[in-house]
N, C-alpha and C positions, 0 to 999 in steps of 0.2 A: 434451557438447562435448568436446576433449582440452585436458585440464592442461597436462600435459609436452610437453616441444618433441621430440618424439623418434617419431613415429607416420610407417610406410612407407607406409599406401596410404588411397585417400581413403573418407568415407563417404556411402553411396548405399544408400536406403532404399527399395526397388520391390517392390510384391507379397508383402511379407513376406518380401524376400531381403536378408541383410547381405551387401555388399561383402566384410566381412571376411572371408568364402568364398572369394575371388578369392586374398585373401593369405595364406591358408591353401594351397590351390595352389601357393604360391611358396617353401613352409615353412612349418613349425611357428613359427619363430621367430617368423616376420615376424606370423603370423596373432596368437600368445602377445603380441608384442609390442602390438599394434593395441588386442588385449583389456586389456592392463595401461596403456595411455597412452591410449587414447581411450575407455574404457570402454563398445567393443562388444564384443558374445561370438558367436564361431563359433557356428553353429546347430549344427553335429555336435556342438559338445563342450556342451549342453545339450541333450541328446535325451529319452527316453519311460523309456529305460532307465535312465540317469541320474538323471532326478528319482525313479524308482518306488522304490518301497520305504524309505522317508524318512519312513514316517508320514504318507502324505498318496499320491494317486495322481492322474496329468491325462492326459485326453483328447487328440486328436490337437488336435480345436478350439481347446483351453486351450493346447496350447502355443504353435500357431500365433499365439495372442491374445499370451500371453508373449513372444517375440521382436520380436512389434512392439512392445512396451511398454518393451522391455530396449532396443529401436534408435530409442529417441523422446528428442529434447533434449530433454525433462524428465529421463530420469531417468541418462542419459550422464556427465553432471556428477557425480553420483551415487558412479556405475561405478567411475571414475577414482580420486576420492575414495580409495573402497574400494581399489585396484589399492594406492593409495600409498601407504594406510596398512597392507598387508598388506606393503611390502615393506620399510617406514622398520622395523621391528620395534618394540617397547616403546608401541605407539600404540592401546593398546585404545580409548582414548577415541573416538579419530577412525572406529573400526572399529564402533565403540556409533552411534555421533551419524548414518556411514553409513546403518546397518538403521535409525534412526527416520526416516530423509528418505526411504527406500526402501519401507515398508510406507506411511509418509502419502501419496506421491507413489501405491502399488497401490492404495489404497483411492478416489482421485481418479478414476485410470482407471477404477475399477471401474464408482464411478457414471457416467463418462462414456461408457462401452461399454456399460457392464450384462453384466459377465464376471463368472464365478462364482470363481473361481480367487483372489481376492483373500485368503481367510483363508488358504492355502495360502501367502503371501507369504515368512514364514519359513523354510519349507525349500527355498524358490527362495536368496536371500537365503544361504544354507548351502551351496550347491551354486555360488554364483559366490564363497564366498572360499574353499573349494575350488580351485578353476582356480585363481584369481589363486596361489594358493603352491606352483602345477605341477602336480597332480593331476589329468590327463587322465586320457578315456577309453580311451585308448590308452598303455600303461604306456612302450613302450618311447620313446611321445612324451616324456611326463614326466621320461624319465632324458634327452630333447634338452634339455629346458629347465633343466634345473639351473646350467647356465655362466651360463643367461643372465639367472637369477633374483638369481644370487647377484654377477654382473657389476656388472646396473643397484643392487643392495642396494649394493654398494662403491660407488657413484657416489656414491649420496645420502649415504650416511654415513661419506664420508671426512673431508670439511670439518667435519662434526659433531664430529671427535674432538679430544682434548686439551687439556691445560689451558689452552691459550689458548680454545677456547671452550667452557669447563664451561657448563651449564646452555642451551648453545647449542641442544640434543634436544630439550627438553622445549620450550623456547620455538617453537621451530618445529611439532613437535606441534599445543602450546596455539592456532596462526597455523591450523593445518589446521582443529583442531576448529572454531575462530569459523565457516568457509566452512560446515558444514555445516548454518549455520542460517540463511545468507546464501545461496539457492540462485540464486537473480533475479542478486544481485551476480555471480554464479560464472558464469550463461550471459550477462552482458552484456560478462563478461573475455573469452569466447570472441568474443565477436562481434567485440569491439575487435580480437583479435588478427587475426582474419578482416579487417577493413577496411582495418589497417595495412599488412598484405600488399600486399591490394589498391593500397593508395596507393603503394606501394615499385613495383609494375611503371607504377603509372601516371607515372612520373617519365620523366623522360629520358635518365636515368640519367650517369654523367661517362665522360670519354673518358682511355683512359691513357695517360702521359705522353709524347708522341714522338706520338700519333696524329694531332694539330691540322698536324703536316706535312706528311703526305698529300695527294693533291691533290681527290680526290675523298668525299664525307660516309661517314662510318666512323661505324658501331655498335660499341661495346664485343664484340661478336659476333665481329665482322668480325674484329679482329686479336689475340681472348686467345687464348693455348693453354694447353693444358693444363698443369698444373703436377704435382712426383710430393712428397711430403715424403718424411724424413729419419728413423724413430723415433730420437732422440736415445739411447737404453739397447740398441735391440735392432740398427741401423745398418741395419734394413730397410727397403725401398722401398717405399709404398703409391698411391694415390692421392689427390690432396689433394680431389678431388669425391666422396670418401668421407664427407666432413663433411654436405655435402647428400643425399645418396640412401641413405645408410645408415639415417637412423632413429635414430640412438644418440645420446643427448645429451654432450656433448663438455665437457670443461675443458682446454685446448689453450694451451701456449705455442707460438708459432709465431716462430723465431730465422729470422736473413739478414742478409746483407751487405749492404753499401749499395746499394741500387739492384735487391734479389736480386727485388723485385717484394711485398714485403710488404703495403703498402698496397695495389697492384692487384687481388692477392688476393681482399684485405677486399672490393672493391668489387664481385669474381667472386660471393665468397661469402652478400653481402647479396641478390644479386641470385637469387642461386639456390636460398638459403632462401625465397624468398616466391614461388620461379616454380612454379606446381603442375602444370606436367609435368616436373621435373624431383625435387620432394618433396609430397607430401600426406599429411593435411592441411600449409600452407603453414607459414612460422613467419616473422615479422617481425624484423626486428633493429635494434639502436639501437648505432649506430655514433661512441665516444668517442673523441675527441682528445684524449692525455696531457697534451701541452700546454697545450691548453685548457682543460682540468681544471684543470693546475696555473694558468692567468693568472687563470681567471676565478671558479671553482666551490670552489678547496680552503677556501673556509671552509664549504660546508655537502658534503650528504650525493653519492652515486655519482648515487641513485635520483634526489634532486630536481633534478641537473643533467642527466643523462637525459631526464626529461620533458620541461624544457625546449628542448634537441635536437630531440622527437620534435614537440614544438610548432611548434618555426619549422623542420623539418623538410617534415613530414607533415600531420597535425591536433592540436589541442588534446588534451590528453596530462593530465591530474596523478598528484601523487604519489601519491595513492589508487590511482587506477587501474593504474600502474604496477607498484607493488606486487602489487598483484593478479596481472597478468600473470606477472609475476616468483617467485611464489610459487606458482603453476602451471604457471610453464617455458612461460610461451606466450608467449614472446620470447627470443632471443640477444641474448647484452650482447658487443658485440667493441670493445673497450682498444687501438687504435691509436699506437702510436711510444711504445712505457715510457723506451724512453734517450732520447727529445725530454726527457723534464724532466731536462735537462743537473743540475741541483743535486741533490746525491748523500743529505744528507737528508731531504731532499723524496718521492727517487723512492723511496728509504726507506720511508718513510711512506704512498706509494701504495701498494705493495705489502702494507701493512700492515693496506691500507684492500679492499683485491682480495680477501687473504686473510676478515676480519669479512664481506662483501662475501657470498660462496660461501658462508658457515657461514650466515647470511641469508636465502641462497633456492637449496639444497643443490640444486633440479631444473633451476634454468635454467644452459643453453649459455654459457660466458664463453669468448672467443679474446684475447688477449696478444698483440700485437708488438712484435718489441723487432730492435736488430743484436744479434748472439753477442758480439761485444768489448766487453770490461766489464759484460757481463750480469750476472757474480756477485758483484757488489759489490751489488747488490740482487736479488735473486732468490726469486723464487716456489717454494712447496715444491713440490717432487718427489711428494710424496703427494696432491697435490691436481691437480695439472698434469698431464700428458702433455706432453714436449716433441718440438715437430718441428721439424725444418729443413728448409727452404726449398728441394730443390736448383733448383741452375743448370741453364739450359739442357744437354741432350745438345745433337748432331749433327742428328738426327732435327728436336727440336724449332726448333734454332737454322735450320734449313731451311727449316720452316715457317710459321716467323714472318717467313721473308723472302719469301717466294714469298708471302702473304697480303699483308703492306706493298708489295712492288716492283706484284703486279697493282692494289693500289688507288692506286698513281702511275702505272701504266700501263706499268711497265718492266720486263713479266718477263724480257725479256733478260738485264735482266743481273743476276736470281740466282745463275746458276752461277760467273760472275765472277766477286761476292762473297764468295760461300763459298770458294771458290778462294784469293783475295789476304786473305781475314781469316784464314787458317790462320794465319799469322805473331802474329796475337794474339787464340787462342783462347781463348785463358784474360779476354778482356774479354770477347769479344761472348756469351760462356756468363751475363755477366751480361744479365737483361733488359732494364734500363735504356741499358746500355753498347750494345747491340746496336740496340737501336732508334734511336740517337745515329748510332751509326757508319752505318746506311743512312742516314741523313738528310745525313752528309758523303759516302758514298760517291755518289748521286745526285745531290749538287749541284758535287760536286769530284772526285769519281773518286779520291780519295786513303785511305786508313785513318792516324792516327794510331797512335805505339806506344804509349803509354802513358794512361791516363788525364788529368792535366792536359792533354795536347795534346785528347782527346776533345774535354772541356770547355770549353776554348776556342775549340774550331774550332765548336763548336753554338753558343756566343754571339756569334762573328762571324756566323756563318749566320743566324743572330736578326736580329740588326741593321742588317744587308745588305739587310733587308725594310722599314725605318724611311720611306727614302725614298717606297715604294709605299703607304703609311699615310698616308690619309686625310686622317686627323686631326691628323700630325705636318706643319708647314708651316712652323712660325717662323723655324727656321734651316737650311739644308743643311748646316751645316756639324757639329750636333752629331751625326750619326752616327759620328763621328769620335773622339768620346768616351763613347760610352754605357756597355763598355764598364767606365770607369773611375767612373762613373754609380753604376752598379752596384757597385763594387767599393768605394765609400767607404759605400754603406748597409751591404751584408757586416761593412767593417769597425765601423759604429759600432752596430752589433746586437751585434755580439761583446764590443763593451769596457764597453758598456752593459750594468748588470744589469736595469736596468728595461725595456731592450729587448728581453729573451730571448722572451718570449715574445706579440712584434710591437708596431705601432707605428702610430701611428694618422696618417692621412692628411696632414691638418694638418702634424705637427710635420716626415713626409719632408717633403715640397714644400717646408719653410720650410729646411732643411736643405742640400736637391739648391740651390736658388737661392742661397742662399748658397754656395756651393761651387766654382757654375756663375760668381759674380763674381767672386769669389777667384781662381778655379781656372784656369777658363776662358774667363775673357774678356769675360762677357754684359754688356747693361746691362741695371741693375737693376728695368725697366719690363716686360725679354724673359724674364728668367731665373723668375717663377715662374709665365705660362702654359705657356713650353715646360715647367717641370719636371712642370706635373700633366698634360698630355697625353703625355711620357712615364712615367707612372707607369700612366696611364691603360691606355699601351700594355702596356708590361711585365705588367699585370695579366691580360691577358687571355692572356699566355702557357702554360700550363696548367705547365711547366717551371722559371718564373722567381718570380714574387711573386705572390701570393693574396690576394685579401677571406678574412679569417679569423672575421670579425666584426665586431660595430659598439662606438663606447663608451658606456659608461652613461650618457654626461654626454653632449649634442651629438648623436650616433649617426653620428659620422664614421666611416668603414673602419678596420680594422686589418688591416696588411696584414702578411703574412711572407712566409718564402721556401718557398714549396711543397713545396720537395725540400731536404731538408738537405745533402746533396752540394753544390748547387749555393753555397749559403749557403755551407761551407766552403772550396768554391772562387774564390770571389770577395772572400773575409774574406783566405785565401792570396795571393790576388794581390796584393791593398791594402798587408798588411806587406810581403813580399817586394820590392816597390817603392819603398818608404819604410824598408827596413834598410839602415842605413848600412854594416855592414860583416859578415862571416860569426860574428865573437861574437856581436853584437848578435840575428842570426837565431836564432844556439843556445840564447840565453836563453828569446827569445818561443817557439821550439820545445820548451822544457822545461816554461815555463811553461803550453801548452797542453795538452800532456799532462798536468799534474798536474793538470791546472786537468778536463779531461773524457777520461777513457782509451779511451771510446768513438769521440771525433769520429778522423776521417777528417783534421783539419787539421794533424798533424803531418811525414805524408808529402806533402802539397798545398802545405805551407810548403818541405821541401827543396827540393822538386820546381823550384815554381816561385823559387825564390831561384838553382838551378842552371841557367832559362834567361836569368837575368838577370847572371850574371857568372861568368867560366871557375874550373873547379874549383868551381862557388859549393859543390855536394852534399859535397862530397869536404871543403872547409872547415868547413862545421858543425858535420859530422862527426867530425873533429877536436877542434873545441872543443869538441864535447858529452864528447866520451873525456877530455879532459884537465879538465876541471868534474866528470869522477866522474856522467857522467848515468846513469841508470836504463837497467841491463840489459836490462831489455825493450823498452825505447824505441830502442835502438842497433838490438834484431834486427828489431826493426818496419821501423826506416829501411833497415836491410839486404835485405829485401824491398821499397820503396817507392820508394829513389833508386839512380840511377847513381853507385858509388864506385870510385874506386880501392882496387886488389888490398891495399893497404898498409894502405888506410883499414881497411880489414875485417881484417884480421890485427892493428889496435891495435885495436879493439873486441872480438873474441873475445878476445885479452889480460886487457883489462880481465873480461870476463864471465868467463873462466877463474880470476883470481885473488878474483872474487869467488865462486868454487866452491870454493875452498880451504878456506872457512870455512862457507859456508850456500848450499842447491839447494834454488830453490823453486819452486812448481809453471810461476807466470805463467810464468816465466823458461824455460823450459823447453818449455814447447807454444810461444813466442816462437821458439824455436830452432829451432821442427817445421816451424814457417812461414815459412824464410827463402826466399829464389830458390833459384833450381839455382845458379847459381854463386855464391852463398854459403853454401851446403851441401856441393859440391866440395870449394870452399877449403878449409872445416870439416875434412871426414873428410882430408884430404890431412897439414892442421895436425895434428889432434889426435887423431884417433880411428885412422890406421894407423900413423907412427910407432912402432918398437918401444921407443922410450924416451919415450912418451906414457901409463903405464900408470895413472896417478891418472887422467888427464881421461878415456879411456876406460871405467874405472870408473865413474867419476861416472857417463861417457852411461848407460851401459849399466844403471845403475840405477835416471835416470830412464826410459828409454824400458820396461822390465821393467813401474817404476808405472804408466805410462802403458796398458799392455797390458791388464794387472789388474785396473786402475781401470774396465776398458770403455769410456770417455773415449770414442775413436772410432775407423775402421779408415779415415776421411780421408788419414792422413797414409804410410798405410803402401805404396802405392805407388811412394812417394816416396825413403822411406829401408829399405824394407825390404832393397831391394838392400845400401845400405851397411852395413846391422845385420849382413845374413848372411856379409856380405864379412869384416865385422870380427871375426865370432866364430868362423868359417872357418879365417882365422888364429890367433889368440889363443884357442880352444877347449882349452885344455885351463890358461892360464893361468887364463881368466874360469870355469869350472867348478868352481874353486877360491876362489872367492871366498865369506865368511863371513858371506850374508848373505839372509834368506830370501826376500823379494822375488826378488833374483837368480836365487834359487834354483828358485824355482816357476814364474818363465818361462823358463827354460833348459826345464825340464823339460817344460812347454808345448812346448816348439818339437824336444824330442827329444834335444837335446845333455843327456848323463851329468852332473848333478852334483851336489855333495858331497851326502852323507845327511846330517837330522838328529834328534839324540838328542828334540826336541820335535816330536811327532807332528803338533800342534795348530797348528804353521807351515803347512801344507797346508790346514786351513781357513781362514784369515784373516791377515793380515798390513798390518803397516802400511808405506805406502809415503809416497811424495811428493804421492800425492792424498789421503793418507786412508786408515784401514782398508778394505782387499781383498779381494774372495773371494778365496783361494789356489786352487794347482792342481787341490784335491780338488777343487772346485763346477765350473771351467771341464772337467775333462774328464768330472763327469757332463751339464753344457750342452751338452757338446760328444754326447753319446749323446741324447740327446732333440731334441736343435737341427741342426732339418735344415739352414740357414741357413747356420748356423756351422758346420758339422760340427769337430771336435778326433781326428784318425787318433792314437789311445793309441800309444804305442812298449811298449819294449821297459818302459822305466825306468819311466814312468809306471804301468804295470799293476801295478809292485809299489808304488807308491804306494797304488794302491786299495785293491789286495788287501792291504796294510800294515795299512792304517786301519781298514778289516773284521774284519780276524783280531782287533785291539786293542781292538774296540768288541764283537766279540760274545765276548770273554774277558772284560766285564764295566769294562774301562776307562770312564772317568766325561768327560765332558768341562766342561773349570771353567766355571764361569755367563759369565765375561768373555769367553771368548773366542765362547760361541755368541750374547752379547747384541751383540759387534761384529761378530758373523759376519751377524746380521739387520741393522745399519745399514748393511753395506756391502752386502747383496743388496736391500736399501732403493733403495737409492744406481745400483744398476746394475740396476735395476726387474725386480727377477730373478721377478715373478710375468707379465710381461707376455712373457714369451719365449718366442716361438715351437716351443713344444713339439707333438710326435708321439706316438701310441705307436709301441710296439716289437714291430712282427707275430713276428719269429722274430730272441730274443733268444739272442745265443751266451754265450760262459762270461763273459769281460768285463761284456758289456752287464748282464748278472743282477745281477755284482758292484757294478757301480755302482747300481745298481737298488737294494740295497740300502742302501749307503754313501745313498741319498736319501732311505731310510726315514727311515735315524738320524737325518741332516740337520734332515727335514719335522720326528718326533717331537718331538726334540729342541727345533727352535724352539717348538709346542704347549705341551710341558712349560717350560719357562721363562716364556713368557707364558702360562697357566692356557690352552691352546686356542688363541690366538692364530699366524696366521701366514699372512703375505700370499700364502705363496708357492703354498700349494693354491691358487690360481686356475691357473698354471701346471699344477699338477700332476696338476689336474680333467682336465686335454686329456690326458695321455701314460699316468696312471696311476690311472682314478678308483677303481680298488678300495681303494686308499693311503687316498684320502679316505673312501671311506666307513669303511673300519676307524678310523678320526680321531675321524670325528663321531659313530660308534657307540659310543663307552667312555658308559662308563654316569655321570651325573650325579653320582652317589656315591663313583665314585674320584678321586680329588684327591690330590697331592702329597704320596710320605711315606704313603700312607693304604693298608693289604693289605686285599685283598677276602679273603675263605676261598673262594670257587670261583671260576672263570672264568667271566667275561662272557660271554665273543665266541671262536668257533671256527666253521670252516670251512673250506674249500680258497684263500680270498683269504689269510687268516690264516696257514693252514700250509704259506705260500710263504715265511715270514719266519723269519728265525732262534730260536733260542728264547729270545733274550734279547727278541727285540722283542715277540715273543707272551707274554714273560712281564710286560714293561711293559704292554701292551694290557689287560691284563686285573687290573693291581694291581701289578705285581712292582717290582723295584729302579731306580729314579731311573738317567735316562743322564746328566743333568746334575749337577754334585759342585758346589752351592750355597754349600761349606765352603771354596772357592778365591775368592776375590774379591778386585778392589782397589778403591781410591776412587774407580771409573769404572765400575758395574756397570752399567749401562744401555748402555756405549759411546757416552756419544754426544760426551765431547770429538773424538772424529774428525772433527765436522763443521768444527771451528775448527782447522786444523793450521796450526802455525806453521814457519818455514823449519827447513830437519833441518840437525842439525850432525852433520858427520861424524866417527867416531870416529880419534883422530891413530893409533891401533896398523895399523886396516888399511887407510883415507881412506874409505871407503865406512860408507855406512848409517846408519840414525838408533840414536839410543840408543830404543831403543822402550821403554815405559811399562812400569815392573817389575811383574810381581803379587805382591805381600808374602801371604805364609801367614798365616793368624792368629794371635794370641797365645793362651797359652794360656789357654784361660775364654775367650773372644770365643765368641761366638754367630753362628748361621748370620745375615748381615742377613735384615729382612724381605725378600721376595719385591716389588716392585713390582705 
């Protein structure tokens, strides 16, 4: 059976023919992946020629019987464990255990089928081991598998590394070894995986938010529009369906704005993984709502909570059963809504638990969803999880959804009108949740609100107008006029009561609503409670308001929570705005809400709601916040979310710039990049273009250069690049002389001549607003091999690369602190995942850049004794370089000279003599005598606000690299 959840094709054995042969026709990688993960061996890879000459010979009849044996259900689990043991590394016990089990099964098979080849089982087993190491009969195929094997080995090995996971590797190997002695349990695990996937398929499935408002019955597929991911590290766009169809295991952090469709995608992924038409073999999944785990299961393990979830939703599953599935990768785990654990210490604890979980079950696919704003306060490891952003709807996707939605409402004729009229709020309709609500509004009222609060408000009204038609609601016709007030009170109560954050029992909600209906709405006590119950039942049936999220431990009462956090925030904002006495009180509440949870939309909704109830309400609240020294990041967020008078924005900008005179931090600068168009234009006219705004201009350019070099994102380029270009063109001479390595590196990358530096290592790595980031040298190399984001070299940047290569060829050694910090910076931009391709016909500059890449790769390997994650990308664009590096003899170590060369050949001869000498044990590339108190370069992960130098008004006081005192010895290498 298939112990790892990443197989690409189904198993079907008939007349001695393996279905893996079909996968092989689609590519050797698919066939090998199947062999590695399911334990099914392609017949083309185990032939008479492959087995002959190994102290044994086989007849054609014996070989045919061997194929049947290898395809049997009794053997496939053994081979799958063997495949895992070979790729895991340092797991000889697992391989030995698999050998013993394999030989035992071959003897049983020989007795039952009366075959004669059982005595040659060792030969067969050894041949299979070679296959799993990528040694195929076709040498070209073997080369093709190198990257596949390395990628999977890295996937499994990464969670097992690090001091915090000390011993995790041996523990995991021990657990795998135990499986080799209990094959019946292993087979049962595979059967359980298939049964769970079948149970998921048999379920009715859940509708997408807003689907319940169409006129005809719908399924999930009727309205689901395929989504795209944006890889956060490379900014490349990819089809999200690849998680289902590729068969590759994943550990993915899925980020998105409120309403972007994260939970909807979870439903798609769950259904897709269990669908044999999309993925074979199927892979069941368990979805854990983070807020529910934080409420009900935090005292126990994720495994225990997940097994209870499966038992409640699908079929009984014990903790031991689930551990078997997780250990062999036969189930995917989806942790939905990390941001919904609003208590920061608890969310940070949750992150630690997730990391611990991945080290316990490194073959299991894991997806974590979260809002993007505020995520970094409790972030997952970028080494363990690949971060992607859920792309908002394009115009084509908007049109596709509208065509589906209006067709289900028998109003196809409205699609063209809706798309045209919603162009004024194109930013809102790009959000899937808001688009679905806009469709409801347009169908029922023919109008489209201009902001989020208006959309939520009108959608709530549309829902409650259906109250009279709801047969169970019949106590008082006047109640529909107050339904919004009831929802607001529930939301306000949940927000202000810490114990209610994770849900409220039905009895408590009914009691509180009844009291409110009597005291504020004039209901008789005898009528209030039954009406409240009816109202609660009505709301529970609306997919996007209140939902049942569980039952109480005592009494079995239903527990209710707002199904979508955005509506909870909307109703709470309405309640607070209605009860606020003045702008000062609202400003205090708004600031408290921001400080309580910076991921929440509540601050924006509060100021919008207050603006609806007071003349110039938003402006007055904003002025009050400025007068009381509100955090600059909050002020900038409100500029994007509220209608403010220009003088109010001016006051906010003045407060922010005053803070910039002392410090500038990454959160504030990123918030500035997110402001709306009017605020952006005002900032440009007041602070970037006036000749006298020298300091503001320099500081902004420092932030912009930091943002770009850190590879944070390209999503603000379309909004800010024209502004930055105009500023640089107007003040090119002034900016080019700035004595800051960050600005210098970025200007060089844009083709603007910048001041030279006496410290050539500033071209390698520099200390930015966002931490240590690769310098222009790296980005130029990346632009040479990266077809997605090419960098056209200018005359000045060519000189930089040539100067660096000349210095290195001449014997310059890279300080250890520089190469260590460059390593960390490359990890942050996830350089090993860059979409690099080989150079067909490199010119002179490309050859020089390639030489610089060789110096970087070799220096990284020397500083960490052969370790370099960058090799993954290099293997794609320059495989000969990885061959050279991995081919160095084990006896060649740092500072240990060899008497004669250990390598030669065309690939090595194309490198400069210094690199050839290094490969053969010559002079080090890294200078270990120059170090500081941060030899690993780890401090860049915790960057304090930047203090600006008084002399220049720009640039951080970078950490100095002290020279070792006389007599100091080189510190031991980590």
